[in-house]
Backbone bond lengths (Angstrom), bond angles and torsions (degrees), N, CA, C in turn:
res aa  C-N    CA-C-N  psi(-1)  N-CA   C-N-CA  omega(-1)  CA-C   N-CA-C  phi
1 M - - - 1.451 - - 1.517 109.62 -
2 D 1.304 116.56 141.32 1.456 121.65 177.75 1.520 109.04 -84.52
3 T 1.334 116.72 97.48 1.454 120.35 -175.73 1.523 112.05 -70.59
4 K 1.323 118.43 -16.72 1.462 120.37 179.03 1.523 111.29 -66.81
5 S 1.322 118.10 -28.93 1.460 121.04 -175.30 1.526 113.40 -90.06
6 T 1.331 118.41 -3.79 1.457 119.16 -174.74 1.525 113.36 -79.03
7 I 1.306 117.97 -20.25 1.461 119.78 -179.31 1.526 108.30 -130.17
8 T 1.329 115.10 100.99 1.460 121.88 -178.20 1.525 109.14 -134.94
9 P 1.329 117.81 162.63 1.474 119.78 179.89 1.531 113.92 -56.64
10 K 1.330 117.44 -35.24 1.475 119.50 -178.35 1.528 112.66 -69.43
11 L 1.337 116.87 -11.96 1.462 120.56 178.90 1.529 112.91 -99.11
12 I 1.319 117.53 7.81 1.465 120.39 177.53 1.528 107.89 -98.69
13 A 1.319 115.13 113.96 1.471 122.10 -176.31 1.527 111.11 -74.68
14 P 1.325 117.76 160.99 1.470 121.36 177.91 1.528 113.50 -55.05
15 C 1.338 117.05 -29.58 1.461 121.74 -178.79 1.523 112.98 -80.45
16 G 1.341 116.96 -8.76 1.452 120.62 -177.87 1.514 113.70 99.96
17 M 1.317 117.78 -2.25 1.464 120.91 177.06 1.515 109.29 -68.69
18 N 1.307 115.98 134.12 1.451 121.90 173.31 1.525 106.60 -90.31
19 C 1.323 116.80 97.87 1.466 121.39 -178.15 1.527 111.71 -61.65
20 G 1.328 117.57 -18.40 1.453 121.52 176.84 1.517 113.28 -68.10
21 L 1.335 117.51 -9.91 1.467 122.49 179.09 1.520 111.96 -108.03
22 C 1.310 116.45 4.98 1.463 122.64 -176.93 1.532 110.62 -87.12
23 F 1.325 115.37 142.04 1.454 121.57 178.23 1.524 111.85 -54.58
24 H 1.313 117.60 -41.35 1.464 121.30 -176.25 1.528 111.80 -66.73
25 H 1.310 117.52 -25.50 1.463 121.16 176.33 1.527 111.78 -86.47
26 L 1.308 117.27 -35.23 1.466 121.60 -173.72 1.527 114.66 -84.07
27 K 1.325 117.92 -23.40 1.470 120.21 -176.81 1.529 110.97 -63.01
28 D 1.316 115.97 159.48 1.464 120.89 -174.88 1.526 114.03 -74.67
29 K 1.329 117.70 -40.00 1.466 120.75 -176.29 1.523 110.69 -104.88
30 D 1.335 116.06 147.78 1.467 122.15 177.68 1.523 111.77 50.29
31 K 1.295 115.75 49.08 1.456 123.49 -177.07 1.528 111.15 -65.25
32 C 1.308 117.25 129.68 1.459 122.42 176.88 1.528 108.91 -78.15
33 P 1.315 118.39 132.39 1.463 120.81 -179.39 1.539 113.90 -83.85
34 G 1.319 117.42 6.15 1.461 120.95 -179.55 1.516 111.10 106.42
35 C 1.313 116.39 152.69 1.466 120.22 -172.84 1.523 113.23 -67.59
36 L 1.315 118.55 -19.75 1.461 120.13 -179.22 1.523 113.30 -88.72
37 S 1.323 117.77 -3.49 1.462 121.40 -174.73 1.529 113.25 -74.15
38 G 1.339 116.63 -22.79 1.454 119.39 -175.29 1.523 112.60 89.43
39 R 1.317 116.57 -14.81 1.462 121.43 174.55 1.509 107.89 -97.08
40 M 1.313 116.66 164.22 1.453 116.85 179.61 1.504 113.08 -145.40
41 V 1.282 112.51 147.10 1.448 121.99 168.89 1.521 105.85 -119.82
42 N 1.300 115.57 -37.09 1.457 122.82 -179.57 1.535 107.79 -105.77
43 K 1.319 118.58 110.29 1.467 122.58 -175.67 1.516 113.39 -57.19
44 R 1.339 117.00 -31.53 1.458 119.33 179.96 1.526 111.49 -59.65
45 C 1.316 116.20 -37.66 1.467 119.49 -178.30 1.525 111.65 -68.54
46 L 1.314 117.14 -41.22 1.462 120.56 -178.47 1.525 111.18 -65.70
47 N 1.320 117.25 -36.14 1.462 122.04 -177.23 1.529 113.34 -100.70
48 C 1.303 117.96 15.78 1.458 122.37 -175.21 1.531 111.95 -62.26
49 A 1.316 116.12 124.07 1.466 121.41 -179.44 1.524 111.68 -64.06
50 I 1.315 117.38 -31.51 1.469 120.15 178.63 1.527 109.44 -69.39
51 K 1.316 116.77 -46.43 1.467 120.57 179.38 1.529 111.15 -62.55
52 L 1.327 116.90 -37.92 1.464 121.76 -176.43 1.533 114.07 -87.84
53 C 1.317 117.51 1.30 1.460 122.21 -175.87 1.531 111.83 -55.94
54 K 1.316 115.91 130.00 1.471 122.16 -178.77 1.532 112.65 -87.86
55 E 1.328 117.36 -12.22 1.463 120.09 -176.98 1.530 113.26 -83.99
56 R 1.323 116.64 -20.63 1.457 120.69 179.70 1.526 108.85 -66.11
57 K 1.312 117.22 136.30 1.463 121.71 -176.31 1.524 112.78 -100.07
58 G 1.322 117.00 -6.28 1.459 121.02 -179.39 1.513 110.22 -141.92
59 D 1.313 115.48 -156.00 1.465 120.93 -176.12 1.517 114.05 -77.80
60 Y 1.337 117.01 -26.05 1.464 120.94 -173.62 1.524 110.91 -125.21
61 C 1.311 115.24 158.28 1.467 121.05 -176.50 1.525 113.10 -60.14
62 F 1.325 118.23 -26.90 1.461 118.53 178.37 1.522 112.10 -68.07
63 D 1.335 117.83 -9.03 1.465 122.70 176.31 1.527 112.37 -83.96
64 C 1.306 117.22 7.68 1.462 122.30 -177.50 1.523 110.36 -105.49
65 D 1.332 116.03 144.16 1.466 121.43 177.75 1.525 112.09 -65.34
66 K 1.334 117.42 -23.65 1.471 121.49 -177.80 1.527 113.00 -94.74
67 F 1.317 117.91 8.17 1.468 121.54 -178.88 1.514 110.91 -69.53
68 P 1.320 118.20 131.32 1.461 127.60 -5.39 1.526 110.84 -86.92
69 C 1.304 115.95 130.85 1.465 121.01 179.51 1.526 110.04 -84.42
70 D 1.323 115.92 176.53 1.470 121.11 -179.96 1.527 112.42 -59.65
71 R 1.340 116.46 -39.22 1.465 119.80 -178.92 1.526 111.24 -63.01
72 I 1.331 116.04 -45.58 1.470 119.74 179.79 1.523 110.08 -66.53
73 N 1.311 117.32 -42.61 1.468 119.63 178.22 1.529 111.33 -60.26
74 H 1.330 116.48 -40.10 1.460 121.38 -179.54 1.533 111.08 -65.22
75 I 1.334 117.45 -49.33 1.465 119.62 -178.44 1.526 110.40 -67.83
76 D 1.331 117.49 -33.92 1.459 120.80 177.62 1.528 110.57 -63.55
77 T 1.317 116.37 -45.97 1.469 120.71 178.90 1.523 110.77 -60.95
78 R 1.330 116.32 -45.02 1.459 121.28 -179.46 1.533 111.60 -63.39
79 Y 1.319 116.93 -45.58 1.463 120.25 -178.16 1.525 112.20 -70.31
80 K 1.313 117.97 -35.49 1.472 119.72 176.27 1.522 110.13 -63.16
81 K 1.320 115.99 -44.33 1.462 121.40 -177.14 1.530 112.16 -69.91
82 R 1.334 117.22 -46.23 1.463 120.83 -173.99 1.528 114.59 -87.28
83 Y 1.350 116.13 -32.93 1.460 118.90 -170.54 1.530 115.03 -125.89
84 G 1.323 117.21 -2.03 1.461 120.00 179.26 1.513 113.73 68.15
85 M 1.325 117.20 29.37 1.464 122.41 -178.62 1.524 109.10 -129.87
86 S 1.321 116.88 138.57 1.454 121.27 179.59 1.521 110.99 -113.37
87 M 1.317 116.18 118.91 1.464 120.97 176.31 1.530 110.35 -65.39
88 L 1.336 115.91 -40.82 1.467 119.58 179.62 1.529 111.02 -62.28
89 E 1.318 116.02 -41.28 1.466 120.45 177.72 1.531 110.35 -63.50
90 N 1.321 116.66 -44.14 1.467 120.45 177.52 1.524 110.92 -58.71
91 L 1.329 116.50 -47.24 1.463 120.27 -178.93 1.524 112.01 -64.28
92 E 1.319 117.79 -38.89 1.465 120.89 178.59 1.536 110.81 -63.95
93 I 1.321 116.77 -39.40 1.464 120.30 178.07 1.524 110.46 -65.11
94 I 1.323 117.02 -46.18 1.466 120.31 179.19 1.531 110.01 -60.77
95 K 1.319 116.73 -45.59 1.467 121.44 -178.38 1.530 111.87 -64.03
96 N 1.322 117.04 -45.73 1.463 120.86 -172.09 1.526 114.87 -90.27
97 K 1.336 117.24 -27.74 1.467 119.33 -175.92 1.518 113.72 -119.39
98 G 1.321 116.87 -10.72 1.461 120.84 176.67 1.515 114.06 95.99
99 M 1.328 113.66 161.22 1.461 121.32 -177.14 1.528 111.73 -66.04
100 D 1.320 118.08 -41.43 1.466 119.79 -179.06 1.524 111.24 -59.66
101 Y 1.321 116.41 -44.35 1.467 120.54 178.31 1.527 110.24 -61.87
102 F 1.326 116.76 -45.75 1.458 121.68 -179.49 1.528 110.99 -59.99
103 L 1.334 117.04 -47.49 1.465 120.50 -178.78 1.530 111.28 -62.96
104 K 1.319 116.54 -40.90 1.465 120.25 178.10 1.535 110.01 -61.94
105 Q 1.320 116.17 -44.24 1.462 121.41 178.91 1.541 110.84 -62.06
106 Q 1.324 116.71 -43.41 1.462 121.28 179.81 1.528 111.04 -63.36
107 K 1.326 116.76 -43.33 1.467 120.24 178.71 1.520 110.71 -62.52
108 Q 1.317 117.45 -43.10 1.464 120.58 179.14 1.525 111.31 -63.43
109 K 1.312 116.53 -37.21 1.459 121.26 -175.98 1.532 113.05 -79.59
110 Y 1.331 117.63 -36.37 1.459 120.19 -168.81 1.531 116.45 -116.17
111 V 1.329 118.66 -12.73 1.459 120.55 -175.53 1.531 110.04 -114.43
112 T 1.328 115.64 125.65 1.470 121.71 175.85 1.526 108.07 -131.79
113 S 1.306 116.40 179.87 1.464 120.81 177.08 1.531 111.55 -63.46
114 E 1.333 116.41 -18.41 1.469 121.23 178.11 1.527 112.12 -83.39
115 G 1.319 118.35 -10.23 1.457 122.25 178.84 1.514 112.39 126.73
116 T 1.312 114.91 -171.84 1.462 122.41 -179.65 1.522 109.58 -95.27
117 Y 1.309 115.97 131.27 1.468 122.89 179.77 1.524 109.53 -74.47
118 C 1.317 115.99 130.61 1.462 122.04 176.08 1.521 108.66 -95.06
119 V 1.323 117.16 122.04 1.464 120.10 -178.57 1.518 112.11 -68.92
120 H 1.323 117.92 -23.74 1.465 120.88 -175.89 1.528 113.62 -81.20
121 D 1.320 117.71 -43.88 1.468 118.99 -178.22 1.539 113.21 -112.93
122 K 1.334 115.95 1.01 1.464 122.61 175.53 1.529 113.72 60.10
123 K 1.338 116.49 30.35 1.463 122.18 176.61 1.533 108.50 -111.74
124 R 1.320 115.96 166.50 1.476 121.62 175.72 1.522 109.08 -104.93
125 Y 1.306 114.43 138.58 1.464 121.02 179.95 1.519 109.35 -122.24
């Protein structure tokens, strides 16, 4: 697997999720190209209320006057509890340190010679 392509700017969702760490993106068959691609494998991503939010003024939720809203707080709480990942933390890093810094940090944290770590099933692909 080409681990260089698993974490790219196009795979960072408006909510701060790194789609490059998602099971639906990492699996071998019917690979999801990420929630921003317009294609879908996982229906939840295509119909995501956060992705489709009309109040956001830019690419990411931190570009909204209501940030953090209830939806972001809810998904952040769920992901911290279930997967050890914080969407709010991801968004703060992108906002304050930039996308390049965030991507470098994500690669260091989740990508090794054994593959890319999936936050959902805790396996390497």
